[in-house]
MARMI-760424 format. One record per residue (C-alpha): residue number from 1; residue in three letters; chain; x, y, z. Coordinates in pm, 1 decimal. Layout:
BEGIN
@lofi = NUM | nuke = ala | dodo = A | u = X | v = Y | w = Z;
...
//
This chain:
BEGIN
@lofi = 1 | nuke = met | dodo = A | u = -2977.5 | v = -1599.5 | w = -4300.3;
@lofi = 2 | nuke = ile | dodo = A | u = -2871.8 | v = -1712.6 | w = -3943.4;
@lofi = 3 | nuke = ala | dodo = A | u = -2902.7 | v = -1455.8 | w = -3673.8;
@lofi = 4 | nuke = pro | dodo = A | u = -2574.8 | v = -1419.1 | w = -3472.2;
@lofi = 5 | nuke = ser | dodo = A | u = -2590.1 | v = -1568.9 | w = -3123.5;
@lofi = 6 | nuke = pro | dodo = A | u = -2619.7 | v = -1326.2 | w = -2843.2;
@lofi = 7 | nuke = ala | dodo = A | u = -2316.3 | v = -1243.8 | w = -2636.0;
@lofi = 8 | nuke = val | dodo = A | u = -2282.4 | v = -1456.7 | w = -2329.9;
@lofi = 9 | nuke = thr | dodo = A | u = -2301.5 | v = -1248.1 | w = -2008.9;
@lofi = 10 | nuke = ala | dodo = A | u = -2193.0 | v = -1416.8 | w = -1696.9;
@lofi = 11 | nuke = thr | dodo = A | u = -2391.8 | v = -1354.4 | w = -1376.2;
@lofi = 12 | nuke = pro | dodo = A | u = -2172.3 | v = -1221.3 | w = -1098.4;
@lofi = 13 | nuke = ser | dodo = A | u = -2113.9 | v = -1466.9 | w = -813.5;
@lofi = 14 | nuke = pro | dodo = A | u = -2167.2 | v = -1373.7 | w = -454.3;
@lofi = 15 | nuke = thr | dodo = A | u = -1793.9 | v = -1324.8 | w = -396.4;
@lofi = 16 | nuke = gln | dodo = A | u = -1759.6 | v = -1113.4 | w = -711.5;
@lofi = 17 | nuke = val | dodo = A | u = -2038.7 | v = -889.9 | w = -587.8;
@lofi = 18 | nuke = ile | dodo = A | u = -1868.3 | v = -845.6 | w = -247.7;
@lofi = 19 | nuke = val | dodo = A | u = -1533.8 | v = -743.4 | w = -413.2;
@lofi = 20 | nuke = gly | dodo = A | u = -1702.7 | v = -523.6 | w = -659.0;
@lofi = 21 | nuke = arg | dodo = A | u = -1862.6 | v = -320.7 | w = -364.4;
@lofi = 22 | nuke = ala | dodo = A | u = -1533.7 | v = -308.8 | w = -182.1;
@lofi = 23 | nuke = tyr | dodo = A | u = -1364.9 | v = -170.6 | w = -487.2;
@lofi = 24 | nuke = asp | dodo = A | u = -1623.2 | v = 107.1 | w = -513.8;
@lofi = 25 | nuke = arg | dodo = A | u = -1589.6 | v = 175.9 | w = -154.4;
@lofi = 26 | nuke = ile | dodo = A | u = -1215.4 | v = 225.0 | w = -182.7;
@lofi = 27 | nuke = arg | dodo = A | u = -1245.9 | v = 452.7 | w = -472.8;
@lofi = 28 | nuke = ser | dodo = A | u = -1493.7 | v = 667.4 | w = -284.4;
@lofi = 29 | nuke = tyr | dodo = A | u = -1234.4 | v = 787.3 | w = -31.8;
@lofi = 30 | nuke = gly | dodo = A | u = -1019.4 | v = 968.4 | w = -281.1;
@lofi = 31 | nuke = thr | dodo = A | u = -642.9 | v = 1055.7 | w = -254.7;
@lofi = 32 | nuke = pro | dodo = A | u = -490.7 | v = 1356.9 | w = -82.8;
@lofi = 33 | nuke = pro | dodo = A | u = -208.0 | v = 1526.5 | w = -264.8;
@lofi = 34 | nuke = tyr | dodo = A | u = 38.3 | v = 1482.4 | w = 28.1;
@lofi = 35 | nuke = val | dodo = A | u = 59.2 | v = 1267.6 | w = 337.9;
@lofi = 36 | nuke = val | dodo = A | u = 303.6 | v = 1322.8 | w = 617.6;
@lofi = 37 | nuke = tyr | dodo = A | u = 320.8 | v = 1065.1 | w = 901.8;
@lofi = 38 | nuke = leu | dodo = A | u = 541.1 | v = 871.8 | w = 1141.7;
@lofi = 39 | nuke = ile | dodo = A | u = 621.5 | v = 489.4 | w = 1102.2;
@lofi = 40 | nuke = asp | dodo = A | u = 701.8 | v = 291.7 | w = 1421.5;
@lofi = 41 | nuke = glu | dodo = A | u = 892.3 | v = -12.4 | w = 1311.0;
@lofi = 42 | nuke = asn | dodo = A | u = 952.0 | v = -243.2 | w = 1599.1;
@lofi = 43 | nuke = gly | dodo = A | u = 1011.2 | v = 61.5 | w = 1826.0;
@lofi = 44 | nuke = asp | dodo = A | u = 1225.8 | v = 251.3 | w = 1567.3;
@lofi = 45 | nuke = lys | dodo = A | u = 1054.0 | v = 572.6 | w = 1447.8;
@lofi = 46 | nuke = arg | dodo = A | u = 1084.8 | v = 720.5 | w = 1100.6;
@lofi = 47 | nuke = arg | dodo = A | u = 905.0 | v = 1004.3 | w = 935.6;
@lofi = 48 | nuke = ile | dodo = A | u = 765.0 | v = 978.1 | w = 586.7;
@lofi = 49 | nuke = ala | dodo = A | u = 646.9 | v = 1241.2 | w = 347.0;
@lofi = 50 | nuke = phe | dodo = A | u = 452.9 | v = 1099.0 | w = 57.9;
@lofi = 51 | nuke = arg | dodo = A | u = 355.7 | v = 1268.9 | w = -261.1;
@lofi = 52 | nuke = ala | dodo = A | u = 64.1 | v = 1103.8 | w = -429.5;
@lofi = 53 | nuke = ser | dodo = A | u = 110.0 | v = 1240.7 | w = -774.4;
@lofi = 54 | nuke = asp | dodo = A | u = 429.2 | v = 1027.8 | w = -842.2;
@lofi = 55 | nuke = glu | dodo = A | u = 443.3 | v = 810.1 | w = -534.1;
@lofi = 56 | nuke = met | dodo = A | u = 778.1 | v = 963.6 | w = -419.9;
@lofi = 57 | nuke = met | dodo = A | u = 867.8 | v = 921.7 | w = -56.5;
@lofi = 58 | nuke = asn | dodo = A | u = 1094.2 | v = 1122.8 | w = 170.5;
@lofi = 59 | nuke = asp | dodo = A | u = 1202.4 | v = 880.6 | w = 437.5;
@lofi = 60 | nuke = ser | dodo = A | u = 1401.5 | v = 1027.6 | w = 731.3;
@lofi = 61 | nuke = glu | dodo = A | u = 1477.2 | v = 986.6 | w = 1105.7;
@lofi = 62 | nuke = tyr | dodo = A | u = 1228.7 | v = 1141.0 | w = 1342.6;
@lofi = 63 | nuke = leu | dodo = A | u = 1430.4 | v = 1403.1 | w = 1517.4;
@lofi = 64 | nuke = his | dodo = A | u = 1307.6 | v = 1701.0 | w = 1739.0;
@lofi = 65 | nuke = gln | dodo = A | u = 1501.7 | v = 1952.5 | w = 1569.1;
@lofi = 66 | nuke = thr | dodo = A | u = 1418.8 | v = 2252.7 | w = 1344.7;
@lofi = 67 | nuke = thr | dodo = A | u = 1674.3 | v = 2177.6 | w = 1067.3;
@lofi = 68 | nuke = leu | dodo = A | u = 1650.3 | v = 1903.7 | w = 807.5;
@lofi = 69 | nuke = pro | dodo = A | u = 1746.3 | v = 1555.4 | w = 901.3;
@lofi = 70 | nuke = leu | dodo = A | u = 1918.2 | v = 1309.1 | w = 673.6;
@lofi = 71 | nuke = ala | dodo = A | u = 1673.1 | v = 1153.0 | w = 421.6;
@lofi = 72 | nuke = asn | dodo = A | u = 1635.2 | v = 875.6 | w = 178.9;
@lofi = 73 | nuke = ile | dodo = A | u = 1426.7 | v = 970.8 | w = -122.6;
@lofi = 74 | nuke = tyr | dodo = A | u = 1274.5 | v = 709.8 | w = -345.5;
@lofi = 75 | nuke = arg | dodo = A | u = 975.3 | v = 607.4 | w = -537.8;
@lofi = 76 | nuke = ala | dodo = A | u = 770.9 | v = 300.3 | w = -424.5;
@lofi = 77 | nuke = phe | dodo = A | u = 408.2 | v = 179.4 | w = -410.1;
@lofi = 78 | nuke = val | dodo = A | u = 414.6 | v = 186.5 | w = -32.2;
@lofi = 79 | nuke = gly | dodo = A | u = 192.6 | v = 477.0 | w = 49.5;
@lofi = 80 | nuke = pro | dodo = A | u = -31.3 | v = 476.9 | w = 341.3;
@lofi = 81 | nuke = leu | dodo = A | u = -368.3 | v = 498.3 | w = 142.1;
@lofi = 82 | nuke = ser | dodo = A | u = -542.0 | v = 190.8 | w = 52.5;
@lofi = 83 | nuke = ile | dodo = A | u = -556.2 | v = 305.3 | w = -305.2;
@lofi = 84 | nuke = thr | dodo = A | u = -177.0 | v = 294.0 | w = -346.7;
@lofi = 85 | nuke = val | dodo = A | u = -87.6 | v = 4.6 | w = -112.6;
@lofi = 86 | nuke = his | dodo = A | u = 117.8 | v = -249.4 | w = -299.0;
@lofi = 87 | nuke = glu | dodo = A | u = 398.8 | v = -430.1 | w = -121.5;
@lofi = 88 | nuke = ala | dodo = A | u = 440.3 | v = -234.8 | w = 197.8;
@lofi = 89 | nuke = val | dodo = A | u = 796.0 | v = -382.3 | w = 257.9;
@lofi = 90 | nuke = thr | dodo = A | u = 933.0 | v = -307.4 | w = -85.2;
@lofi = 91 | nuke = lys | dodo = A | u = 1149.6 | v = -10.2 | w = -162.1;
@lofi = 92 | nuke = ala | dodo = A | u = 1213.3 | v = 68.6 | w = -521.4;
@lofi = 93 | nuke = thr | dodo = A | u = 1566.5 | v = 190.9 | w = -567.2;
@lofi = 94 | nuke = pro | dodo = A | u = 1576.7 | v = 498.0 | w = -788.3;
@lofi = 95 | nuke = ser | dodo = A | u = 1832.8 | v = 550.4 | w = -1060.6;
@lofi = 96 | nuke = ala | dodo = A | u = 2047.2 | v = 857.0 | w = -1086.3;
@lofi = 97 | nuke = ser | dodo = A | u = 1767.5 | v = 1035.9 | w = -1247.5;
@lofi = 98 | nuke = gly | dodo = A | u = 1552.7 | v = 986.4 | w = -953.1;
@lofi = 99 | nuke = gln | dodo = A | u = 1324.0 | v = 733.1 | w = -1140.4;
@lofi = 100 | nuke = pro | dodo = A | u = 1319.0 | v = 366.3 | w = -1096.7;
@lofi = 101 | nuke = ser | dodo = A | u = 1519.1 | v = 166.9 | w = -1329.3;
@lofi = 102 | nuke = pro | dodo = A | u = 1314.3 | v = -35.4 | w = -1588.7;
@lofi = 103 | nuke = ala | dodo = A | u = 1399.5 | v = -351.3 | w = -1401.3;
@lofi = 104 | nuke = thr | dodo = A | u = 1266.1 | v = -204.8 | w = -1071.7;
@lofi = 105 | nuke = ala | dodo = A | u = 962.9 | v = -72.1 | w = -1248.0;
@lofi = 106 | nuke = ala | dodo = A | u = 877.5 | v = -414.2 | w = -1388.4;
@lofi = 107 | nuke = gln | dodo = A | u = 870.0 | v = -535.3 | w = -1028.6;
@lofi = 108 | nuke = glu | dodo = A | u = 613.4 | v = -279.9 | w = -929.1;
@lofi = 109 | nuke = gln | dodo = A | u = 306.4 | v = -508.6 | w = -961.8;
@lofi = 110 | nuke = ser | dodo = A | u = -62.9 | v = -406.5 | w = -949.5;
@lofi = 111 | nuke = ser | dodo = A | u = -198.5 | v = -225.6 | w = -645.6;
@lofi = 112 | nuke = leu | dodo = A | u = -462.6 | v = -353.7 | w = -410.1;
@lofi = 113 | nuke = val | dodo = A | u = -717.2 | v = -148.1 | w = -594.0;
@lofi = 114 | nuke = ser | dodo = A | u = -614.2 | v = -287.1 | w = -928.1;
@lofi = 115 | nuke = asp | dodo = A | u = -638.8 | v = -638.5 | w = -805.3;
@lofi = 116 | nuke = leu | dodo = A | u = -982.4 | v = -562.3 | w = -665.0;
@lofi = 117 | nuke = lys | dodo = A | u = -1089.2 | v = -427.1 | w = -992.3;
@lofi = 118 | nuke = thr | dodo = A | u = -962.3 | v = -727.8 | w = -1170.0;
@lofi = 119 | nuke = ile | dodo = A | u = -1153.3 | v = -963.1 | w = -946.9;
@lofi = 120 | nuke = ala | dodo = A | u = -1476.1 | v = -754.8 | w = -967.5;
@lofi = 121 | nuke = val | dodo = A | u = -1485.1 | v = -759.9 | w = -1340.9;
@lofi = 122 | nuke = val | dodo = A | u = -1713.9 | v = -1032.9 | w = -1496.5;
@lofi = 123 | nuke = asn | dodo = A | u = -1576.3 | v = -1164.8 | w = -1821.1;
@lofi = 124 | nuke = ala | dodo = A | u = -1741.4 | v = -1475.0 | w = -1973.2;
@lofi = 125 | nuke = his | dodo = A | u = -1441.7 | v = -1541.0 | w = -2208.1;
@lofi = 126 | nuke = ala | dodo = A | u = -1113.8 | v = -1426.9 | w = -2041.8;
@lofi = 127 | nuke = arg | dodo = A | u = -949.5 | v = -1648.0 | w = -1789.6;
@lofi = 128 | nuke = pro | dodo = A | u = -984.0 | v = -1492.5 | w = -1435.6;
@lofi = 129 | nuke = ile | dodo = A | u = -655.3 | v = -1392.3 | w = -1259.0;
@lofi = 130 | nuke = tyr | dodo = A | u = -789.8 | v = -1516.7 | w = -931.0;
@lofi = 131 | nuke = thr | dodo = A | u = -1028.5 | v = -1768.4 | w = -813.8;
@lofi = 132 | nuke = val | dodo = A | u = -1222.3 | v = -1652.2 | w = -500.7;
@lofi = 133 | nuke = ala | dodo = A | u = -1353.0 | v = -1881.5 | w = -218.8;
@lofi = 134 | nuke = asp | dodo = A | u = -1575.3 | v = -1759.4 | w = 59.2;
@lofi = 135 | nuke = arg | dodo = A | u = -1450.9 | v = -1858.3 | w = 394.6;
@lofi = 136 | nuke = gly | dodo = A | u = -1728.6 | v = -1721.9 | w = 603.7;
@lofi = 137 | nuke = val | dodo = A | u = -1775.0 | v = -1426.6 | w = 841.4;
@lofi = 138 | nuke = glu | dodo = A | u = -1485.5 | v = -1357.7 | w = 1079.0;
@lofi = 139 | nuke = thr | dodo = A | u = -1425.0 | v = -1066.9 | w = 1327.3;
@lofi = 140 | nuke = val | dodo = A | u = -1143.2 | v = -818.7 | w = 1251.5;
@lofi = 141 | nuke = asp | dodo = A | u = -1084.1 | v = -535.3 | w = 1507.2;
@lofi = 142 | nuke = gly | dodo = A | u = -1439.7 | v = -585.1 | w = 1633.2;
@lofi = 143 | nuke = his | dodo = A | u = -1605.7 | v = -578.1 | w = 1297.9;
@lofi = 144 | nuke = asp | dodo = A | u = -1772.7 | v = -863.8 | w = 1120.9;
@lofi = 145 | nuke = asp | dodo = A | u = -1606.6 | v = -929.0 | w = 777.6;
@lofi = 146 | nuke = asp | dodo = A | u = -1647.4 | v = -1156.8 | w = 483.5;
@lofi = 147 | nuke = his | dodo = A | u = -1320.4 | v = -1354.7 | w = 462.9;
@lofi = 148 | nuke = leu | dodo = A | u = -1229.6 | v = -1417.1 | w = 97.1;
@lofi = 149 | nuke = glu | dodo = A | u = -961.1 | v = -1652.7 | w = -11.5;
@lofi = 150 | nuke = leu | dodo = A | u = -783.0 | v = -1577.5 | w = -339.2;
@lofi = 151 | nuke = ser | dodo = A | u = -585.8 | v = -1824.5 | w = -548.6;
@lofi = 152 | nuke = pro | dodo = A | u = -394.8 | v = -1682.9 | w = -853.1;
@lofi = 153 | nuke = thr | dodo = A | u = -446.4 | v = -1875.7 | w = -1177.2;
@lofi = 154 | nuke = leu | dodo = A | u = -155.1 | v = -1693.8 | w = -1330.3;
@lofi = 155 | nuke = asp | dodo = A | u = 193.8 | v = -1618.6 | w = -1220.0;
@lofi = 156 | nuke = pro | dodo = A | u = 167.8 | v = -1627.4 | w = -839.4;
@lofi = 157 | nuke = asn | dodo = A | u = 483.6 | v = -1424.1 | w = -796.1;
@lofi = 158 | nuke = his | dodo = A | u = 318.1 | v = -1131.3 | w = -983.2;
@lofi = 159 | nuke = phe | dodo = A | u = -23.4 | v = -1158.8 | w = -828.2;
@lofi = 160 | nuke = gly | dodo = A | u = 40.0 | v = -1173.2 | w = -452.6;
@lofi = 161 | nuke = leu | dodo = A | u = -294.1 | v = -1105.0 | w = -305.3;
@lofi = 162 | nuke = arg | dodo = A | u = -409.9 | v = -1404.1 | w = -94.4;
@lofi = 163 | nuke = asp | dodo = A | u = -683.8 | v = -1315.6 | w = 138.3;
@lofi = 164 | nuke = leu | dodo = A | u = -930.5 | v = -1024.1 | w = 201.7;
@lofi = 165 | nuke = trp | dodo = A | u = -1155.3 | v = -930.7 | w = 497.9;
@lofi = 166 | nuke = ile | dodo = A | u = -1432.8 | v = -705.3 | w = 385.3;
@lofi = 167 | nuke = asp | dodo = A | u = -1661.1 | v = -532.3 | w = 628.2;
@lofi = 168 | nuke = thr | dodo = A | u = -2017.9 | v = -687.4 | w = 597.4;
@lofi = 169 | nuke = ala | dodo = A | u = -2177.7 | v = -348.1 | w = 690.4;
@lofi = 170 | nuke = thr | dodo = A | u = -1969.6 | v = -88.5 | w = 519.1;
@lofi = 171 | nuke = asp | dodo = A | u = -1789.3 | v = -285.1 | w = 239.7;
@lofi = 172 | nuke = asp | dodo = A | u = -1452.5 | v = -151.8 | w = 366.2;
@lofi = 173 | nuke = val | dodo = A | u = -1145.0 | v = -366.2 | w = 325.4;
@lofi = 174 | nuke = arg | dodo = A | u = -1041.4 | v = -419.5 | w = 684.9;
@lofi = 175 | nuke = arg | dodo = A | u = -737.5 | v = -647.1 | w = 608.1;
@lofi = 176 | nuke = ala | dodo = A | u = -538.0 | v = -790.6 | w = 327.3;
@lofi = 177 | nuke = asp | dodo = A | u = -290.4 | v = -1072.5 | w = 298.6;
@lofi = 178 | nuke = tyr | dodo = A | u = -10.7 | v = -1103.1 | w = 50.6;
@lofi = 179 | nuke = ile | dodo = A | u = 276.0 | v = -1339.8 | w = -32.8;
@lofi = 180 | nuke = thr | dodo = A | u = 528.0 | v = -1107.6 | w = -178.8;
@lofi = 181 | nuke = ser | dodo = A | u = 917.3 | v = -1007.5 | w = -178.1;
@lofi = 182 | nuke = asp | dodo = A | u = 1140.3 | v = -741.8 | w = -67.8;
@lofi = 183 | nuke = leu | dodo = A | u = 1407.1 | v = -592.6 | w = -299.5;
@lofi = 184 | nuke = asn | dodo = A | u = 1623.4 | v = -533.5 | w = 17.3;
@lofi = 185 | nuke = phe | dodo = A | u = 1622.7 | v = -907.3 | w = 101.8;
@lofi = 186 | nuke = pro | dodo = A | u = 1669.9 | v = -1099.4 | w = -234.5;
@lofi = 187 | nuke = gly | dodo = A | u = 1538.3 | v = -1451.7 | w = -225.4;
@lofi = 188 | nuke = ala | dodo = A | u = 1320.8 | v = -1396.4 | w = 81.8;
@lofi = 189 | nuke = thr | dodo = A | u = 948.7 | v = -1487.5 | w = 81.6;
@lofi = 190 | nuke = val | dodo = A | u = 747.9 | v = -1229.5 | w = 270.8;
@lofi = 191 | nuke = tyr | dodo = A | u = 420.1 | v = -1306.2 | w = 427.8;
@lofi = 192 | nuke = leu | dodo = A | u = 252.4 | v = -958.3 | w = 467.6;
@lofi = 193 | nuke = thr | dodo = A | u = -63.5 | v = -848.0 | w = 634.9;
@lofi = 194 | nuke = val | dodo = A | u = -196.2 | v = -499.4 | w = 594.9;
@lofi = 195 | nuke = asn | dodo = A | u = -462.7 | v = -374.0 | w = 842.6;
@lofi = 196 | nuke = phe | dodo = A | u = -679.1 | v = -63.0 | w = 735.3;
@lofi = 197 | nuke = ala | dodo = A | u = -847.7 | v = 198.5 | w = 938.7;
@lofi = 198 | nuke = gln | dodo = A | u = -1015.6 | v = 545.8 | w = 869.1;
@lofi = 199 | nuke = val | dodo = A | u = -801.5 | v = 855.5 | w = 941.8;
@lofi = 200 | nuke = gly | dodo = A | u = -980.9 | v = 1169.8 | w = 862.1;
@lofi = 201 | nuke = pro | dodo = A | u = -1162.3 | v = 1133.6 | w = 525.6;
@lofi = 202 | nuke = tyr | dodo = A | u = -926.1 | v = 858.1 | w = 415.3;
@lofi = 203 | nuke = trp | dodo = A | u = -895.3 | v = 492.7 | w = 436.3;
@lofi = 204 | nuke = ile | dodo = A | u = -543.9 | v = 423.9 | w = 566.1;
@lofi = 205 | nuke = ala | dodo = A | u = -320.0 | v = 114.6 | w = 578.4;
@lofi = 206 | nuke = ala | dodo = A | u = -251.9 | v = 166.8 | w = 942.6;
@lofi = 207 | nuke = arg | dodo = A | u = -44.2 | v = -134.5 | w = 1036.5;
@lofi = 208 | nuke = trp | dodo = A | u = 177.9 | v = -363.9 | w = 844.8;
@lofi = 209 | nuke = val | dodo = A | u = 301.5 | v = -694.0 | w = 967.0;
@lofi = 210 | nuke = ala | dodo = A | u = 562.3 | v = -888.0 | w = 760.6;
@lofi = 211 | nuke = ile | dodo = A | u = 726.1 | v = -1221.4 | w = 823.5;
@lofi = 212 | nuke = tyr | dodo = A | u = 1037.9 | v = -1307.5 | w = 622.6;
@lofi = 213 | nuke = his | dodo = A | u = 1127.0 | v = -1658.3 | w = 530.0;
@lofi = 214 | nuke = thr | dodo = A | u = 1479.2 | v = -1660.2 | w = 393.9;
@lofi = 215 | nuke = ile | dodo = A | u = 1677.0 | v = -1916.6 | w = 196.4;
@lofi = 216 | nuke = gly | dodo = A | u = 1936.0 | v = -2107.4 | w = 417.6;
@lofi = 217 | nuke = pro | dodo = A | u = 1975.0 | v = -2131.5 | w = 798.6;
@lofi = 218 | nuke = gly | dodo = A | u = 1820.5 | v = -1903.2 | w = 1040.8;
@lofi = 219 | nuke = ala | dodo = A | u = 1461.4 | v = -1858.9 | w = 1166.4;
@lofi = 220 | nuke = pro | dodo = A | u = 1201.8 | v = -1629.8 | w = 1001.7;
@lofi = 221 | nuke = phe | dodo = A | u = 1232.9 | v = -1274.8 | w = 1114.9;
@lofi = 222 | nuke = tyr | dodo = A | u = 936.0 | v = -1028.2 | w = 1187.1;
@lofi = 223 | nuke = arg | dodo = A | u = 875.7 | v = -667.8 | w = 1092.6;
@lofi = 224 | nuke = glu | dodo = A | u = 571.4 | v = -471.8 | w = 1228.5;
@lofi = 225 | nuke = leu | dodo = A | u = 508.7 | v = -109.7 | w = 1103.0;
@lofi = 226 | nuke = arg | dodo = A | u = 243.3 | v = 119.3 | w = 1250.9;
@lofi = 227 | nuke = val | dodo = A | u = 133.8 | v = 441.5 | w = 1112.7;
@lofi = 228 | nuke = glu | dodo = A | u = 120.9 | v = 744.2 | w = 1361.6;
@lofi = 229 | nuke = lys | dodo = A | u = 57.4 | v = 1124.7 | w = 1374.2;
@lofi = 230 | nuke = met | dodo = A | u = -72.7 | v = 1140.5 | w = 1013.5;
@lofi = 231 | nuke = arg | dodo = A | u = -113.3 | v = 1489.2 | w = 842.3;
@lofi = 232 | nuke = phe | dodo = A | u = -267.1 | v = 1575.4 | w = 500.2;
@lofi = 233 | nuke = pro | dodo = A | u = -98.9 | v = 1914.1 | w = 402.2;
@lofi = 234 | nuke = ser | dodo = A | u = -233.6 | v = 2072.1 | w = 79.9;
@lofi = 235 | nuke = glu | dodo = A | u = 105.6 | v = 2201.6 | w = -29.9;
@lofi = 236 | nuke = leu | dodo = A | u = 468.5 | v = 2110.6 | w = 31.8;
@lofi = 237 | nuke = pro | dodo = A | u = 782.8 | v = 2225.5 | w = -146.9;
@lofi = 238 | nuke = gly | dodo = A | u = 890.0 | v = 1999.3 | w = -433.9;
@lofi = 239 | nuke = trp | dodo = A | u = 1254.1 | v = 1987.2 | w = -334.7;
@lofi = 240 | nuke = leu | dodo = A | u = 1144.5 | v = 1748.9 | w = -51.8;
@lofi = 241 | nuke = trp | dodo = A | u = 1136.2 | v = 1470.6 | w = -305.9;
@lofi = 242 | nuke = asn | dodo = A | u = 1461.4 | v = 1546.2 | w = -504.1;
@lofi = 243 | nuke = gln | dodo = A | u = 1769.5 | v = 1408.5 | w = -339.9;
@lofi = 244 | nuke = arg | dodo = A | u = 2013.0 | v = 1663.0 | w = -479.4;
@lofi = 245 | nuke = asp | dodo = A | u = 1797.3 | v = 1966.4 | w = -390.6;
@lofi = 246 | nuke = tyr | dodo = A | u = 1720.3 | v = 1830.2 | w = -48.6;
@lofi = 247 | nuke = glu | dodo = A | u = 2078.0 | v = 1792.3 | w = 37.4;
@lofi = 248 | nuke = ser | dodo = A | u = 2148.4 | v = 2139.7 | w = -82.4;
@lofi = 249 | nuke = his | dodo = A | u = 1879.1 | v = 2270.6 | w = 157.8;
@lofi = 250 | nuke = arg | dodo = A | u = 2007.0 | v = 2050.2 | w = 439.5;
@lofi = 251 | nuke = arg | dodo = A | u = 2367.5 | v = 2177.7 | w = 396.7;
@lofi = 252 | nuke = ala | dodo = A | u = 2249.4 | v = 2530.7 | w = 417.8;
@lofi = 253 | nuke = arg | dodo = A | u = 2073.7 | v = 2438.5 | w = 747.6;
@lofi = 254 | nuke = asp | dodo = A | u = 1740.8 | v = 2556.2 | w = 618.0;
@lofi = 255 | nuke = pro | dodo = A | u = 1427.6 | v = 2523.0 | w = 837.8;
@lofi = 256 | nuke = asp | dodo = A | u = 1239.2 | v = 2180.1 | w = 818.8;
@lofi = 257 | nuke = pro | dodo = A | u = 908.3 | v = 2249.9 | w = 656.8;
@lofi = 258 | nuke = leu | dodo = A | u = 766.6 | v = 1919.9 | w = 811.5;
@lofi = 259 | nuke = ala | dodo = A | u = 855.8 | v = 1977.4 | w = 1173.5;
@lofi = 260 | nuke = pro | dodo = A | u = 571.7 | v = 2223.8 | w = 1248.7;
@lofi = 261 | nuke = leu | dodo = A | u = 315.2 | v = 1977.8 | w = 1118.1;
@lofi = 262 | nuke = phe | dodo = A | u = 377.6 | v = 1756.3 | w = 1428.0;
@lofi = 263 | nuke = glu | dodo = A | u = 387.2 | v = 2045.4 | w = 1676.9;
@lofi = 264 | nuke = ala | dodo = A | u = 64.0 | v = 2228.1 | w = 1582.8;
@lofi = 265 | nuke = ser | dodo = A | u = -186.8 | v = 1998.9 | w = 1743.1;
@lofi = 266 | nuke = pro | dodo = A | u = -247.6 | v = 1657.1 | w = 1879.9;
@lofi = 267 | nuke = ala | dodo = A | u = -227.8 | v = 1380.8 | w = 1608.1;
@lofi = 268 | nuke = pro | dodo = A | u = -504.9 | v = 1151.7 | w = 1520.9;
//
């Protein structure tokens, strides 16, 4: 009788160890139920109320008024938390039901954490989704970081992560680069950089820089988004993320429940 061969277990490479520690570090921060913040995009300010349970976003002008402003409500993986950061420039267009259509949902690819988890898993038999190259230690925002270059082995349009900068002292992801797309600009290739920082007890995608390369004539154009005045309320009314209910409250000139959050105390 021939004894079965023992299962082959691969030894993690140094880069896999680094990514695995970064994944554990991201997971350690947790996710608040709600995040309210301002976005400054090339000088234009907007207010975002984000609900983590279903990744719904209430996107409105930032107006110094007590009544509700006009708002666009949609679902997209563009939350300010590193655990939900996906393609910061993509807005999923909801259907009449308020949920994304199947076609839109299919374009919502894996998040940064999912990508990190995939890279960190050691499997002796499955084909890796990325190959990872160590590009040495570089400085990002005054911190020494391991720069890892990622090359997708499968569909590059689906797996857009290209570079990570991981703090050598804390294992925090300081920066991530993507090659991605934007549903609002069909055919454009978007080179996206997400920069992270700690706000309160959470690890936040605090600045997004995107360069759009479009098909046809015209120079690439640039978008820069900065997160400002972030709040983490424990409760908010559910109608803030339902377009029909929100419009009903706005027409009734009801008080804006988000306005006091920015008036109470200095923002981080």
